[in-house]
N, C-alpha and C positions, 0 to 999 in steps of 0.2 A: 492617220495611218499608224499601225503598230510599229514599234521600234524593234529593230533586229540587231542582235550581237553576232558577229561572225568570228569564230576561232579558226584561223587559217595561217599556217597549217596546223594540224594536230601533231604534236611532237612526240618523240620517243616511241614511234611505231614504225613498222616496216611498210613503206609506201606513202602515198599522198592522199590526204583527206582533209575535209574541213567540217566544222559543226556550225549550224545556225540555230540561234535561240530567238524565238519571237516573244516579245514582252507585251503585257497589257499595260493599261494606264497606271496601274498600281506598282509597276516595276517588277511584277512577278512573271515567271516564265509560263506562257500558255502552250507553247509547242517547241519541239526541238527535233532536229534532223541531223543525221550523220551522213555526209555526202562523200562518196568515194569518187575522186575527180580524175583518176587515171584509167586508161583502158589498154589492154594488151591484145585480146582477141586471138589467143593461141589456137583455138579450135579451127578457125577459118584457114589459117595459113598452113596447117598440117594436112589439109585435104590434098590428095594426089601423091602424098609421100608413101613409100613402101612401109608396111606395118612394122617391119623389124627395126626401122629407124626410130620408132616412137619412144621407147624408153630413154634413149640418149637425148632425143629432141626435147622431150617433156621435162627432163632434168634441168633444162635451161630456163624453165619458167621462173625459177627463183634461185637466188644465191644463198638464201637462209635455209630453206628446206628442200633442196634438190632431191635428196634421197627419198622423200615422201612420194614425189611424182615419179621417180625412177621405179619405185616398187609397185605403186598402183598401176602404172603403165605396163610394167612387165607382167603383172597378173592379168591385165586385160589381154595382152598378147598370148599368155599361156592359154587363155580361153579360146583365142582364135586358132591356136594350134591343137586344142583339145588334148593336151598332154598332162601328165602328172609329174610335177617337178620332184626330183629325187629328194629324199628327206634332208640330207645334208645341204643340198642347195637351198632348201627352205630355211634351214637353221642359219645359214650364212647370210641370207637376206635379212633374217630377224636380227642378226648380230649388227649388221650395218644400220638397221633401223633404230636399234637401241643407242648406237652412237649418235645418230641424228637427234633422237629425243633428248639425250643428255646435253648435247651442245645447244640445242634450240631452247630448252627450258632454262638452262643456265644463262643464256643471253637475255631471256625475258626477265628473269628474277633479278640477276645481279646488275645488268647493264641498263635495262629500261625502267624497271619498277623500283629498285632499291633506292634511287635518289629521293622518291617521295617518302618511302618508309623510314629512311635513316636521316634525311635532312629536313623533312617536313614539307607539307603542302604549300606553306606560305614562305618558304625560304627563297633566297635570291635566285631568280630563274637563270641568271648567268652562271651560277654554281650548282644548280639543281640538275646535275647530269652525272655521267659516269666519272668524269674528271673530278667533280666535287666529292664523290664517294672515295675516289683514290686518295684525295687530300685528307679527308676526315677519317677514313677507315682503311688505311693502306694495306694492312694484312688481309682483311676480309676481301678487299677488291682484288688483291693478287690471287687469292685462292679461287675467287669466282672466275677470274680470267683463266686460271689453270684448269678448272673444271670444264669450262667450255672447250678449251684446247684439247683436253683428253677425248671428248666426244669427236672433235674434228680429226684427231689422230687416228681414231678407229676407222673413220670413213676413208682417210687417206691410206691407211695400211691395207685396207681391203680393196679400195677402188682406184688407188694410184693418184688421187688428188682429193683435196678437201672440199672443193666446190665443183659441182657438175660432174660427178663420177659417172662412168658408163659401164660399171661392172655387172649390174643386174641386166640380164638379157632375156628375151623370150625363151622360156624353158628352164631357167635357173640362173646361174651366175657363170661368168666367163672363165674363171679359174678357181682351183681349190685353195684352201687355206694351208699355209705351211707352218711347220713347228716354230720357225723363227717369228713369224707374224703373230701366231697365237701367244707366244711368250711375251712379245712386245706389248700386246694388248693387256695381258694379265699384270705386267709390271707396273702399270699406272693405276691399277684398280684400287689399291689400298688408300692412296692419297685422295682419289675421287670420292670414295665412300666417306672418308673422314671429313672432307669439306662439306659434303651434302648433309651429313648428320649435324655438323656444327651450324650450318645455315638453318636447318630445321629447328634446332634448339634456340638459336637467336630469334627466329621468326616467332616462335611460340612465346618467347619472353617479352616481345614488344606488342603482341597482339592485343593485350588489354587496352593499349592506347587508342585502338581503332574500332572500338565497339560501335560508336556512332556510325562510322563508315560501313561497317559490316551490315548494319541494318538498312542502309540507304543506297549502297552502291550496287545497283542491279539486283536487288533482292525482291523477287516477286515469283509467284507460281508459274511454272512452265513445265513442259515435257523435256526429257533428256534422251538423246539418241547416241548409240555407240555400237560397234561390233563387240561381241563377247565370244569366248571360247565355248566348246561343246558342253563344258561343265559350268558355264556361267561365269568363268573367271575373266579377269582383266586380259585383254588381247589387243594387239596393235597390228599384227601382220595379216591374220586370217581368222575368219569367224562369220557368224550370222548376225544380222542387224537386230537390235533390241531397242524398244522405246519404253521408257517408264514415265509415270506422271509425278507430280509434286510430292506424292506420298511414297514414292518408290514402288508403286504398284505397276506391274507390267501391263502395258497397253497392247503391245504386239511383240512377239518373240520369234526367233528362228527364221527371220526373213532371208532367203538366199540372196546372194549378190545379184543374180540375174533378174530378181523380182523387186529391186529397189524402187522402180517406177511406180509400184503399187502404193508406196507410202510417202514418196517424195515428190512434191510439186515445186515448180519454180515460177516466181512472179517477178516482174520488173516494175520499177517506178521511174518517172521521168527525171528525178532529181539525183540519181546515183547510177554509176556504171556497175555497181555490185548487185547481182541478182538476190532475190529474197526467197530461198527455199522454205517450204512449210510442210507440215504433216498433212498429206493429201486428204485422208478421210475427214478431217475437220475443216478443210478449206482455208482460204487466205483472207485475212491475216490471223484468224483464230488459231490456226495450227502452228503456233510458234513453239519452237523447241531450241535447246542448246546442245552444243557438241563440245568436244575437247576434254581436257583432263578432269574438270569438274563433272562433266556428263559421264565420262567413263567410270569414275569412282561411284557415282550414283547408280549407274546401270549394272555394274558388275557385282557378283555375289562375293567375290574374294579376289585378292591379287594372286596368291599362289606362291609367294616367297615369304620367308619369316619376318624380315624387318619391315617390308611393305605392309604385310598383313597386320602387324602390330600398330603401325601408323594408321592403317585403314580403320582399325577398331576405335582409335581416338577420333578420327574423322567422323565416323558414324555417330559418336556421342554429341556432335554439334547440333543434331536435329533428330526428331523422332521419325521424320520421313526423309525425303531428299534434302540435301544441303542446298539451299536456294540462293544464298548470297554470292554474287559474283566475285566479291572480295576473296572468297575461298578458292578461286582459281589458283592463287599463289600457293595455298596449302597443297592443293592437288598436284601442282607441278613438282613440288619438292618430293612428294610421295612417289610420283612416277619416276623421278630420277633415281630414288632409292631402289625402286623395282627394276628399272633398266640396268642398274649396276649389278644387282643380284642375278639377273638373267644373263648378262654378259659373262659373269663368272661361270654359271651353269653351262652355257653353250660352249665356252672355251674348254671346259673340263669334260665335255662329252667324249667318250673314248673313240668315237667314230668321226670326230669333227675334221680330221685330216683326210678323210676319204676323198678320192679324186672323181667320184661319180657325182657331179654337181649340176648336170644339165641334161635335159631331154631334148632331142632334136626331132623335128617334124616339119612338114609343109602345112600351110593353112588347111584346116579341116572344118572351119565354121566361118560364117560371114559376120558374126557379131561376137564381140568380146567385151566383157565387163570386169573390171578389177576394182575392188574396194579394200582400202586399208585405213589405218588410223594414223594420220599425220599428227605432229605435236599439237596442232590447233584443232584437230577433230577429224571427223569422218571424211574421207577423200574418195571420190568416184571418178573413174575414167571409163568411158563408154565409147567403143570404136565400132565402126562398120566398114567393111572392106569389100572390094569387088573380086571377081574371080582371078585377077592378077595380083591380089594381095595389096592393092593400093587403097589408102584411106578414102572413103567416100563421105564420111561424116564422123565427127567427134563431139562428144559433150563431156565437159568437165564440171563436176559439182564440187567446189572447193570448200575446205573446212571453214574458212572465215565466212564464206557466204551463208552457211547454215546459221551462223550466229547473227546475221544482219538484223533480223527483227528484234532479237534480244538486245543488241547493241543500241538500237534506236530507242527501245523502251528504257534501257539503262541510262542513256544520256538525258532523257526527259526526267526520269526520277531524280537523278543527281542534281540537275539544273533547278528543278522545282524545290528541292530541299536546301540548296546552298547559294543560289544566285539571287542577288538583290540588285535589280537594275538601277535603283536609285542610290545605291551605295556600293558600287562595283569595285571589286579588288581582283588582282591577278590570281591570287590563291583560289578564289571561287571558280575561275575558269580552269585552273589547273585540275581541280577536282572533277570537272566535267570531262576533261581529257583523260583523267586517270581511269575512269570507268571503262573507256575504250581499251586502255592498256591492260586491264584485267583479262580481256579476251585475247591479248597478244595477236592482233590481226596481222595477217600477211597480205597486203593489198596487191602486191605485185603478182601474186599467184591467182588472185580471185576475181579479176575484172574481165568483163566480156563486152563485146560490141552488142548493143541493144538497138536494133533498127538502123536508120541511116545516121552515121556519125558525122558531125560537122567537121569540115576541114578548111583551113585557111592557109594559103601559100602566098608568102610575101617575097617579092624580089627587090633587093636593095643594092645600091652601088657601094663602092668602097667607102664613101663618106656617110653611109647610113641613110641616104635619100631613098624613099620608097618609089620604085619605078613602076611596079605593077602589083596587083593583088588579085588572086583568084580564090573564090569561096565556093564550097559545095554545100 
């Protein structure tokens, strides 16, 4: 029988997962799988709810990226209302989303991935965490924590709370921006920019140490998908879908939100609760693509802000085609933070940003609503259907992390085959296998769904722990 190595749990990610490696007689890895072991099933229990509850309810899917679901859900409800959100309402949604991108990318880079980059793959696992970074690099850690805090403060300033805000509503946002809140957001901008540019400089200075990993950590040809603006620019809130290949050649462009089903298929496997989306015209599993910051920079023609465009030019120099190495998700995240901070400044300085016309009101005018936006981890789809009373009859969520499922599995196999020796196994080898998952910064709490009949075991115990009865489904 082949020997199996199990990494359980995968550490420094958001959610619960494990990895299994199957070894041959020579100790080399023959197969690898990334198993998502938790299930949430949000689609099912929102059935029967009034559609106008959906944005607030969907924000509860995740405590790390609640704004992403709030926005995609609000956009789906906009489509149910068949209204045009006022321009300033859209800009305020963007403002909150840029706060979300800033805090989430900062969490990924400073808290979850920097221990590997700064302390080393083979360092003591008891210290290879954010507390180890605080001990070894206290000033950098402090600035990273402050950067994330700045993004959270934007969310709180606009939505009244840092986690699960309910400020985005069908038709726009629930309240306009005040001068005091605008000035509060602008007051923290300079420090946030300084920290991000320092982190970018540090990352570039240590990158030569990781050239082997750049070539072997999820480095393979694939397609990339993202929404882009009308001029092909980097976009996170609204736009049409674009897919490019490994050469950055456009495969399909300008796909409207309500036609996403023409290019996205969803498959399930019995060994994971995370669905496997694929590019439908190519079929499963050949239609593998990637989403997220790396995909957005590969798909976009430009960022559209000065500092981010300068960084994008350097990013383009990494490859004659698309940048394929998943290690460069780190690079792309830092560039996107730069972009988000520049856009936050632009929006806050819009002369009309304090306008109080921020919401369009209507009753349902359609039975189907689809909202697509870019979450920190990639393209996010909310698809709702309602009855004539405005109650949800079905919902389908295609989560950013799910889009990357095929690529994450391919990356785990590539890293394991390059670094794991079953006859001379070390903890550092297995940490490298985990690290390729961290490149994608998966949010598994968001992305899992019930697939078929879920097993359920209920155990009744007395006060002493004696099992009195067990019921299994």
